[in-house]
N, C-alpha and C positions, 0 to 999 in steps of 0.2 A: 867509253864516251867521256869527254872532258866535261867537268863541272865548273861553272863560274858563278861566284857570288856577284850579284848585280843590284843596282838600284833601278827597279822597274819604272820609276818616274823619270829617269835620266835617258831621254830618247833623242835619237838623231833625226828621226822622221817617224811617220806613222808605222807602228809595229816594228821599229828598229831600235833595239835597246843597246846603249853603249856598253861595251865589254872592256873592262880595265884589267889587264894582266898585272898591273903594278900594285893592286890592292893586296894587303897582307893575307886575306883569305884565299887569294888566287896565286900566292907566291910559289906554290909547288908546280905551277904550269909553266913549261918552257915555251917561250914565245916562238921558237923555231918550229914548234909543232902546230902552230896556227896556220891554217890554209883556208882559202875561200871554199865555200860550199860544204865545210865540215859540219856535221850535225853535233850539237852540244846541248848540255842541260844548263839552264839558267835557274838560279834560286835566290831567295832571300829568306827572311824570318818566317814569312807566312804564305809563300807561293813558290811553285816551281813550274818550269815549262821547257819543252824542247825548242830548239831554234837552229837556224843555219847561219854560219859565220859569213860575214861580208866585210869589205873595206868600207869605212864610213866617210862621211863628208867632213865632220868635225872631230869625231873620235877616230883613233887609228883602226879599231875594230868595232863592228856592231853585229848584232845577231837578229835576224828576222824571225819573229815569233811564229811558232806553229800553234795557233790558238786552240786547235783541237786537243792539244796535250796539256793545257793549263790545269793545274791541280792545286787546290788550297791545302795548306798544311794545317792540321788541327791545332787549335789555340793552345792546347796543353803541350805542344811540341815547339812553340815559338822560341823558347829559351835554349834550344839545342845548339845554337851557335855561340852562346855565352862562354862556353869552355874554350872556344877558338880565339877569344880575345887575349 
């Protein structure tokens, strides 16, 4: 399953999170592997969630959240992305 670092506040519409393949933390993802209806994992420092890829209105790609898979990351793990900087 592809994993994308996202900003959960950057929405295209309700429950549609903008997915940016051009971010450094997403650099290993080949854009040619992105297809509509692909199930992906979205994450940030404190949250992760499964979602379905779609073409966006404003962003090239968005992902529709599967709210049933939302999971808070424990606060003691929030720095896990610091080594990726």
